OpenMM code with the backbone's topology and positions (N, CA, C; nanometers):
from openmm import Vec3, app, unit

residues = "MET THR ARG PRO ALA VAL LEU GLU THR ASP PRO ALA VAL TRP ARG ALA GLU ALA LEU ASP TYR ILE GLU ALA ARG VAL ARG ALA GLY HIS GLN VAL THR ALA ASP ASP LEU ARG ARG ASP LEU PRO GLU PRO PRO HIS PRO ASN ALA VAL GLY GLN VAL PHE ARG THR LEU ALA ASP ARG GLN VAL ILE GLU LYS ALA ALA PHE GLY ALA SER THR CYS ARG SER ARG ARG GLY GLY PRO ARG TYR ALA TRP ARG LEU HIS GLU SER GLN ARG PRO ARG ARG PHE LYS ALA GLY GLU ASN LEU ALA ARG LEU MET SER PRO HIS ARG LEU ARG GLY ALA VAL".split()
positions = [
    Vec3(-2.0863, 0.1049, 1.7019),
    Vec3(-2.0976, 0.1898, 1.8167),
    Vec3(-2.0877, 0.3344, 1.7703),
    Vec3(-2.1715, 0.4206, 1.8222),
    Vec3(-2.1682, 0.5607, 1.7841),
    Vec3(-2.0742, 0.6373, 1.8762),
    Vec3(-2.0204, 0.7444, 1.8214),
    Vec3(-1.9298, 0.8288, 1.8979),
    Vec3(-1.9885, 0.9685, 1.9084),
    Vec3(-1.9465, 1.0465, 2.0075),
    Vec3(-1.9921, 1.1846, 2.0146),
    Vec3(-1.9493, 1.2601, 1.8890),
    Vec3(-2.0283, 1.3586, 1.8493),
    Vec3(-2.0009, 1.4340, 1.7275),
    Vec3(-1.8625, 1.4986, 1.7298),
    Vec3(-1.8141, 1.5352, 1.8460),
    Vec3(-1.6837, 1.5989, 1.8570),
    Vec3(-1.5726, 1.5038, 1.8118),
    Vec3(-1.5898, 1.3735, 1.8344),
    Vec3(-1.4873, 1.2764, 1.8008),
    Vec3(-1.5030, 1.2160, 1.6608),
    Vec3(-1.6094, 1.2533, 1.5885),
    Vec3(-1.6306, 1.1997, 1.4545),
    Vec3(-1.5159, 1.2412, 1.3631),
    Vec3(-1.4704, 1.1475, 1.2833),
    Vec3(-1.3630, 1.1726, 1.1887),
    Vec3(-1.4246, 1.2075, 1.0541),
    Vec3(-1.3765, 1.3144, 0.9915),
    Vec3(-1.4233, 1.3505, 0.8580),
    Vec3(-1.3781, 1.2410, 0.7612),
    Vec3(-1.4701, 1.1778, 0.6888),
    Vec3(-1.4337, 1.0662, 0.6009),
    Vec3(-1.3279, 1.1028, 0.4967),
    Vec3(-1.3374, 1.2218, 0.4378),
    Vec3(-1.2407, 1.2618, 0.3348),
    Vec3(-1.1011, 1.2801, 0.3943),
    Vec3(-1.0945, 1.3366, 0.5131),
    Vec3(-0.9652, 1.3574, 0.5792),
    Vec3(-0.9038, 1.2235, 0.6188),
    Vec3(-0.9849, 1.1361, 0.6774),
    Vec3(-0.9338, 1.0048, 0.7175),
    Vec3(-0.8829, 0.9272, 0.5968),
    Vec3(-0.9593, 0.9291, 0.4882),
    Vec3(-0.9211, 0.8570, 0.3661),
    Vec3(-0.7879, 0.9088, 0.3112),
    Vec3(-0.7723, 1.0408, 0.3050),
    Vec3(-0.6478, 1.0993, 0.2545),
    Vec3(-0.5290, 1.0597, 0.3429),
    Vec3(-0.5485, 1.0642, 0.4748),
    Vec3(-0.4416, 1.0249, 0.5674),
    Vec3(-0.4066, 0.8771, 0.5507),
    Vec3(-0.5072, 0.7934, 0.5347),
    Vec3(-0.4841, 0.6498, 0.5195),
    Vec3(-0.4106, 0.6191, 0.3901),
    Vec3(-0.4509, 0.6820, 0.2803),
    Vec3(-0.3831, 0.6606, 0.1516),
    Vec3(-0.2368, 0.7037, 0.1595),
    Vec3(-0.2123, 0.8203, 0.2195),
    Vec3(-0.0751, 0.8693, 0.2348),
    Vec3(0.0071, 0.7772, 0.3242),
    Vec3(-0.0527, 0.7308, 0.4331),
    Vec3(0.0168, 0.6425, 0.5278),
    Vec3(0.0598, 0.5128, 0.4593),
    Vec3(-0.0333, 0.4489, 0.3902),
    Vec3(-0.0025, 0.3211, 0.3245),
    Vec3(0.1039, 0.3399, 0.2178),
    Vec3(0.0868, 0.4406, 0.1332),
    Vec3(0.1825, 0.4617, 0.0247),
    Vec3(0.3215, 0.4940, 0.0781),
    Vec3(0.3302, 0.5755, 0.1808),
    Vec3(0.4608, 0.6088, 0.2390),
    Vec3(0.5286, 0.4850, 0.2970),
    Vec3(0.4516, 0.4005, 0.3651),
    Vec3(0.5097, 0.2789, 0.4256),
    Vec3(0.5599, 0.1817, 0.3203),
    Vec3(0.4822, 0.1576, 0.2152),
    Vec3(0.5265, 0.0597, 0.1151),
    Vec3(0.6428, 0.1147, 0.0326),
    Vec3(0.6456, 0.2446, 0.0073),
    Vec3(0.7590, 0.3030, -0.0666),
    Vec3(0.8866, 0.3005, 0.0169),
    Vec3(0.8716, 0.2959, 0.1491),
    Vec3(0.9879, 0.2844, 0.2384),
    Vec3(1.0346, 0.1398, 0.2501),
    Vec3(0.9635, 0.0471, 0.1845),
    Vec3(1.0058, -0.0922, 0.1836),
    Vec3(0.9375, -0.1821, 0.2851),
    Vec3(0.8343, -0.1334, 0.3503),
    Vec3(0.7630, -0.2118, 0.4511),
    Vec3(0.6376, -0.2750, 0.3923),
    Vec3(0.5946, -0.3847, 0.4516),
    Vec3(0.4636, -0.4398, 0.4212),
    Vec3(0.3639, -0.3761, 0.5170),
    Vec3(0.2419, -0.3556, 0.4705),
    Vec3(0.1392, -0.2890, 0.5509),
    Vec3(0.0154, -0.3777, 0.5582),
    Vec3(-0.0459, -0.3821, 0.6753),
    Vec3(-0.1702, -0.4569, 0.6940),
    Vec3(-0.2783, -0.3617, 0.7465),
    Vec3(-0.4020, -0.4078, 0.7442),
    Vec3(-0.5116, -0.3300, 0.8005),
    Vec3(-0.4923, -0.3109, 0.9505),
    Vec3(-0.4277, -0.4070, 1.0150),
    Vec3(-0.3999, -0.3933, 1.1588),
    Vec3(-0.3085, -0.2732, 1.1851),
    Vec3(-0.2105, -0.2513, 1.0974),
    Vec3(-0.1219, -0.1351, 1.1108),
    Vec3(-0.2019, -0.0059, 1.1006),
    Vec3(-0.2920, -0.0033, 1.0045),
    Vec3(-0.3748, 0.1150, 0.9833),
    Vec3(-0.4623, 0.1425, 1.1058),
    Vec3(-0.5228, 0.0390, 1.1600),
    Vec3(-0.6079, 0.0562, 1.2785),
    Vec3(-0.5267, 0.0999, 1.4006),
    Vec3(-0.4020, 0.0532, 1.4084),
    Vec3(-0.3163, 0.0870, 1.5229),
    Vec3(-0.2638, 0.2297, 1.5137),
    Vec3(-0.2258, 0.2749, 1.3935),
    Vec3(-0.1539, 0.4015, 1.3798),
    Vec3(-0.2400, 0.5221, 1.3417),
    Vec3(-0.3628, 0.4994, 1.2971),
    Vec3(-0.4503, 0.6110, 1.2595),
    Vec3(-0.5727, 0.6135, 1.3509),
    Vec3(-0.6433, 0.7265, 1.3541),
    Vec3(-0.7672, 0.7304, 1.4326),
    Vec3(-0.8685, 0.6303, 1.3760),
    Vec3(-0.9689, 0.6011, 1.4531),
    Vec3(-1.0727, 0.5081, 1.4096),
    Vec3(-1.1378, 0.5601, 1.2812),
    Vec3(-1.1579, 0.4731, 1.1825),
    Vec3(-1.2183, 0.5186, 1.0571),
    Vec3(-1.3646, 0.5571, 1.0770),
    Vec3(-1.4183, 0.6409, 0.9887),
    Vec3(-1.5576, 0.6834, 1.0020),
    Vec3(-1.6562, 0.5681, 0.9813),
    Vec3(-1.6138, 0.4656, 0.9091),
    Vec3(-1.6977, 0.3481, 0.8850),
    Vec3(-1.6057, 0.2262, 0.8808),
    Vec3(-1.6456, 0.1123, 0.9346),
    Vec3(-1.5587, -0.0063, 0.9358),
    Vec3(-1.5112, -0.0500, 0.7971),
    Vec3(-1.5916, -0.0274, 0.6934),
    Vec3(-1.5524, -0.0669, 0.5578),
    Vec3(-1.4484, 0.0257, 0.4962),
    Vec3(-1.4231, 0.1396, 0.5569),
    Vec3(-1.3290, 0.2361, 0.5008),
    Vec3(-1.1873, 0.1805, 0.4921),
    Vec3(-1.1516, 0.0934, 0.5830),
    Vec3(-1.0164, 0.0362, 0.5841),
    Vec3(-0.9925, -0.0438, 0.4562),
    Vec3(-1.0825, -0.1324, 0.4238),
    Vec3(-1.0676, -0.2127, 0.3027),
    Vec3(-1.0728, -0.1294, 0.1765),
    Vec3(-1.1513, -0.0232, 0.1781),
    Vec3(-1.1651, 0.0615, 0.0599),
    Vec3(-1.0353, 0.1319, 0.0229),
    Vec3(-0.9576, 0.1758, 0.1222),
    Vec3(-0.8324, 0.2444, 0.0888),
    Vec3(-0.7304, 0.1463, 0.0301),
    Vec3(-0.7274, 0.0232, 0.0822),
    Vec3(-0.6379, -0.0765, 0.0241),
    Vec3(-0.6805, -0.1099, -0.1189),
    Vec3(-0.8104, -0.1237, -0.1420),
    Vec3(-0.8606, -0.1538, -0.2761),
    Vec3(-0.8288, -0.0406, -0.3727),
    Vec3(-0.8412, 0.0841, -0.3288),
    Vec3(-0.8107, 0.1993, -0.4132),
    Vec3(-0.6654, 0.1951, -0.4596),
    Vec3(-0.5732, 0.1726, -0.3658),
    Vec3(-0.4312, 0.1682, -0.4030),
    Vec3(-0.3981, 0.0458, -0.4877),
    Vec3(-0.4659, -0.0648, -0.4644),
    Vec3(-0.4441, -0.1842, -0.5472),
    Vec3(-0.4940, -0.1588, -0.6898),
    Vec3(-0.6081, -0.0930, -0.7037),
    Vec3(-0.6612, -0.0611, -0.8361),
    Vec3(-0.5701, 0.0357, -0.9115),
    Vec3(-0.5032, 0.1240, -0.8394),
    Vec3(-0.4079, 0.2181, -0.9006),
    Vec3(-0.2717, 0.1528, -0.9256),
    Vec3(-0.2573, 0.0275, -0.8912),
    Vec3(-0.1340, -0.0505, -0.9034),
    Vec3(-0.0180, 0.0125, -0.8262),
    Vec3(-0.0490, 0.0597, -0.7068),
    Vec3(0.0534, 0.1099, -0.6155),
    Vec3(0.0960, -0.0025, -0.5217),
    Vec3(-0.0003, -0.0885, -0.4810),
    Vec3(0.0290, -0.1990, -0.3895),
    Vec3(-0.0220, -0.3300, -0.4478),
    Vec3(0.0320, -0.4396, -0.3955),
    Vec3(-0.0145, -0.5738, -0.4317),
    Vec3(-0.0075, -0.6620, -0.3081),
    Vec3(-0.0852, -0.7704, -0.3099),
    Vec3(-0.0873, -0.8618, -0.1956),
    Vec3(0.0466, -0.9344, -0.1856),
    Vec3(0.0970, -0.9449, -0.0624),
    Vec3(0.2259, -1.0099, -0.0405),
    Vec3(0.2127, -1.1354, 0.0451),
    Vec3(0.1244, -1.1335, 0.1427),
    Vec3(0.1108, -1.2470, 0.2350),
    Vec3(-0.0320, -1.2503, 0.2899),
    Vec3(-0.0682, -1.3651, 0.3443),
    Vec3(-0.2015, -1.3853, 0.4010),
    Vec3(-0.1855, -1.4411, 0.5417),
    Vec3(-0.2670, -1.3949, 0.6338),
    Vec3(-0.2597, -1.4459, 0.7706),
    Vec3(-0.3839, -1.4086, 0.8489),
    Vec3(-0.3764, -1.4269, 0.9784),
    Vec3(-0.4884, -1.3950, 1.0671),
    Vec3(-0.4665, -1.2574, 1.1293),
    Vec3(-0.5731, -1.1834, 1.1429),
    Vec3(-0.5676, -1.0512, 1.2031),
    Vec3(-0.5344, -1.0620, 1.3521),
    Vec3(-0.4561, -0.9672, 1.4000),
    Vec3(-0.4238, -0.9615, 1.5422),
    Vec3(-0.5104, -0.8582, 1.6146),
    Vec3(-0.5941, -0.7893, 1.5396),
    Vec3(-0.6839, -0.6889, 1.5965),
    Vec3(-0.7957, -0.7594, 1.6734),
    Vec3(-0.8157, -0.7215, 1.7955),
    Vec3(-0.9120, -0.7898, 1.8818),
    Vec3(-1.0542, -0.7876, 1.8243),
    Vec3(-1.0926, -0.6751, 1.7669),
    Vec3(-1.2284, -0.6642, 1.7132),
    Vec3(-1.2507, -0.7543, 1.5917),
    Vec3(-1.1430, -0.7960, 1.5245),
    Vec3(-1.1546, -0.8829, 1.4072),
    Vec3(-1.1547, -1.0306, 1.4443),
    Vec3(-1.1208, -1.0630, 1.5680),
    Vec3(-1.1255, -1.2002, 1.6194),
    Vec3(-1.0529, -1.3005, 1.5309),
    Vec3(-0.9348, -1.2638, 1.4867),
    Vec3(-0.8543, -1.3569, 1.4072),
    Vec3(-0.9012, -1.3741, 1.2641),
    Vec3(-0.9802, -1.2804, 1.2144),
    Vec3(-1.0279, -1.2882, 1.0761),
    Vec3(-0.9137, -1.2772, 0.9760),
    Vec3(-0.9390, -1.3066, 0.8501),
    Vec3(-0.8332, -1.3031, 0.7494),
    Vec3(-0.7797, -1.1622, 0.7261),
    Vec3(-0.6506, -1.1558, 0.6929),
    Vec3(-0.5863, -1.0268, 0.6672),
    Vec3(-0.4742, -1.0476, 0.5669),
    Vec3(-0.4558, -0.9501, 0.4791),
    Vec3(-0.3462, -0.9518, 0.3827),
    Vec3(-0.2381, -0.8540, 0.4267),
    Vec3(-0.1158, -0.8873, 0.3914),
    Vec3(-0.0059, -0.7919, 0.4018),
    Vec3(0.0170, -0.7425, 0.2589),
    Vec3(0.0351, -0.6129, 0.2435),
    Vec3(0.0504, -0.5511, 0.1121),
    Vec3(0.1912, -0.4954, 0.0975),
    Vec3(0.2431, -0.4986, -0.0242),
    Vec3(0.3753, -0.4425, -0.0548),
    Vec3(0.3635, -0.3563, -0.1789),
    Vec3(0.4721, -0.2874, -0.2115),
    Vec3(0.4770, -0.2023, -0.3298),
    Vec3(0.4569, -0.2879, -0.4543),
    Vec3(0.3739, -0.2427, -0.5458),
    Vec3(0.3434, -0.3166, -0.6681),
    Vec3(0.4696, -0.3323, -0.7535),
    Vec3(0.4777, -0.4450, -0.8205),
    Vec3(0.5936, -0.4773, -0.9056),
    Vec3(0.6251, -0.3643, -1.0040),
    Vec3(0.5239, -0.3026, -1.0620),
    Vec3(0.5457, -0.1971, -1.1619),
    Vec3(0.6035, -0.0694, -1.1000),
    Vec3(0.5948, -0.0547, -0.9694),
    Vec3(0.6445, 0.0653, -0.9016),
    Vec3(0.7884, 0.0503, -0.8517),
    Vec3(0.8384, -0.0723, -0.8517),
    Vec3(0.9733, -0.0959, -0.7993),
    Vec3(1.0781, -0.0550, -0.9013),
    Vec3(1.1929, -0.0053, -0.8547),
    Vec3(1.2996, 0.0307, -0.9476),
    Vec3(1.3528, -0.0931, -1.0195),
    Vec3(1.3886, -0.0770, -1.1464),
    Vec3(1.4402, -0.1890, -1.2244),
    Vec3(1.5845, -0.2143, -1.1867),
    Vec3(1.6184, -0.3396, -1.1658),
    Vec3(1.7553, -0.3788, -1.1326),
    Vec3(1.8064, -0.4709, -1.2414),
    Vec3(1.9335, -0.4588, -1.2696),
    Vec3(1.9941, -0.5478, -1.3680),
    Vec3(2.0065, -0.6868, -1.3082),
    Vec3(1.9772, -0.7871, -1.3872),
    Vec3(1.9907, -0.9254, -1.3433),
    Vec3(2.1330, -0.9717, -1.3692),
    Vec3(2.1785, -1.0653, -1.2869),
    Vec3(2.3122, -1.1214, -1.3069),
    Vec3(2.3181, -1.1825, -1.4461),
    Vec3(2.4209, -1.1499, -1.5210),
    Vec3(2.4388, -1.2055, -1.6542),
    Vec3(2.3712, -1.1239, -1.7632),
    Vec3(2.2957, -1.0216, -1.7283),
    Vec3(2.2306, -0.9407, -1.8305),
    Vec3(2.3380, -0.8590, -1.9011),
    Vec3(2.3334, -0.8569, -2.0284),
    Vec3(2.4382, -0.7944, -2.1079),
    Vec3(2.4159, -0.6435, -2.1134),
    Vec3(2.4998, -0.5683, -2.0393),
    Vec3(2.4880, -0.4237, -2.0352),
    Vec3(2.5164, -0.3629, -2.1712),
    Vec3(2.6104, -0.4225, -2.2449),
    Vec3(2.6427, -0.3708, -2.3778),
    Vec3(2.5208, -0.3767, -2.4698),
    Vec3(2.4424, -0.4833, -2.4586),
    Vec3(2.3220, -0.4958, -2.5407),
    Vec3(2.2209, -0.3879, -2.5034),
    Vec3(2.2080, -0.3599, -2.3736),
    Vec3(2.1146, -0.2578, -2.3294),
    Vec3(2.1579, -0.1178, -2.3704),
    Vec3(2.2886, -0.0968, -2.3827),
    Vec3(2.3427, 0.0346, -2.4164),
    Vec3(2.3806, 0.0439, -2.5637),
    Vec3(2.3299, -0.0445, -2.6482),
    Vec3(2.3682, -0.0474, -2.7890),
    Vec3(2.3292, 0.0836, -2.8582),
    Vec3(2.4027, 0.1216, -2.9640),
    Vec3(2.3796, 0.2491, -3.0325),
    Vec3(2.2372, 0.2639, -3.0850),
    Vec3(2.1775, 0.1566, -3.1371),
    Vec3(2.0412, 0.1714, -3.1907),
    Vec3(1.9405, 0.2015, -3.0797),
    Vec3(1.9695, 0.1654, -2.9554),
    Vec3(1.8806, 0.1991, -2.8439),
    Vec3(1.9047, 0.3425, -2.7974),
    Vec3(2.0224, 0.3939, -2.8199),
    Vec3(2.0573, 0.5280, -2.7694),
    Vec3(2.0350, 0.6384, -2.8742),
    Vec3(1.9965, 0.6023, -2.9969),
    Vec3(1.9790, 0.7032, -3.1020),
    Vec3(1.8750, 0.8031, -3.0611),
    Vec3(1.8331, 0.8817, -3.0520),
    Vec3(1.7276, 0.9692, -3.0057),
    Vec3(1.7517, 1.0232, -2.8671),
    Vec3(1.8388, 0.9603, -2.7911),
    Vec3(1.8675, 1.0097, -2.6562),
    Vec3(1.9915, 1.0969, -2.6612),
    Vec3(1.9740, 1.2235, -2.6438),
    Vec3(2.0880, 1.3159, -2.6462),
    Vec3(2.0861, 1.4016, -2.5239),
] * unit.nanometer
topology = app.Topology()
chain = topology.addChain("A")
for resn in residues:
    res = topology.addResidue(resn, chain)
    for name in ("N", "CA", "C"):
        topology.addAtom(name, app.Element.getBySymbol(name[0]), res)
């Protein structure tokens, strides 16, 4: 469906807003879906733009797939949808139970760190 020129969204602006929105949500600890993007941002300039922003962040290893389900967006008619979360490489490292802190802090590992 076409929209009046006044309501057209600049593709570069929409893309930047979408990338920022997704990254901010996943860094805050939330999972994000395309339905969230459609609900919280203006309509994209092209229907494929939604998938492209998720693919861009996945290629940059900022997000990864977390869950699979059906879309709740009426226009998608229950089509497939992924929930995305912060990529494993972006998460802060936590010590595991039983991990030997003394081994991690050994002098040969700390030599060069002053």
